[in-house]
Steps between C-alpha positions, in 0.01 A plus 500: 500500500480278189374615163154353548456685827601828333243446221227426753587813694492717186179355351261705727679818394479405141132423534438834671689679218294325236184585684591862518593505133171350409314750711687786340416378152132466600495852639656631184233323294225650718664844464494468119130407511433781743670747271287396205172542697618833635596619153169395348299665782698824507524559131136398440383754757725785384510455124175411325680376193673238713183374669519173304860377512565176314836412655751623753849347500847580621763644260874430507540837673462449880188668637348575162188322381348474154127574477327374191160615366433318181826555308580834667778492753565723808750479782447563867657453845380232748240731653358646180603849615663591171440403135750519216383497138797440283763241404722285717847451361750235609825692459725195542315283247417809291143386461177689512309282745173684443520446120589133556202452725255676262629287214436198705148608590409598145670207319303355217532134398510492120282193480236662712445797273149516345609457139133508385518875569798549269560451132811354343769630268700204357839540336680207348421166666363676810685260722601756767241677717462853639204699638489874460263759640474801266294812446443613137585857599837400646799638311738260676272214386542610143877502546480154651291371212763626256768311698289178492517488129855382555396214727397178325345170610284652772137518600399827658188492713381861487283632777342833411544723802335838445627723783674800347222727363120519454507376140728205590182312584344585167805397297537179701138418437531553126810275491342232719180496299675502155458193279874455508634631829868435419472687166314789660761526777801484261340754262454753777823444702738467200325696227287751688185371326205580732280191559144513369218555747377164631296374787475171688522361854796675656484338843851361436641856507340561839640170626847606372475826698403310813783253450747784454379674817532181697856442392602872501558531125529875498656569161522369142649306352535243776651165393451166670727211391421128524717462812297772679762775451328835474659796319349850496574722201604471141818288472692437183495181289840372641364527853177320403705221338715466817198477728321259266810274520505528879133412517549196269789382719297533823204317344722215383661479844167470672 
């Protein structure tokens, strides 16, 4: 038998193998879809809080599915028989997959921030940019403000974010409604000078709260750099400088 004859003899077998492989992939695809519908139905019936699921998707762990409601994440099996509320860790890569996913879901594009709802603090030539969410009653914010005195050539877009105590809203209102917002803020945060009572349209503060809730900003200060990097907590001036340099490099590269 020559080579051509051998190829002709094998070709039906190859065709059958390809057909079987294709059928297997199709069945796997249908299985994945079936799992999602089963998960949605089962969890919706058994757990009222999961009645409106936004997304179901497979995780890197075989048999485990991510269930997303807004920016809240849960994990379940293919039948929706069990639910896990917690964090998924990749031990080989040493990464918190849950945290990575939430960061992805709550990412904020710097250029999309509503800057009309913030006021600015300009130091030096103001060439570098940073946005900060702060509560006037936040002790860590006061520490951060002291550190920022050592950072020059920066524009800070300050979003008042009154979440810590009942009078946070009152202090934020008095600062927002002051004739010179930046001066009122600096006087209070750096010199403990209580802002004078003032009144004006404070819809911006409510929009800030809604924005923070949408993007899971749960503490102050929260910093957002021009490259989209988000940092919770009061970091020191050297770290701010490092991240500003990284953001400038990323912006130049783009």
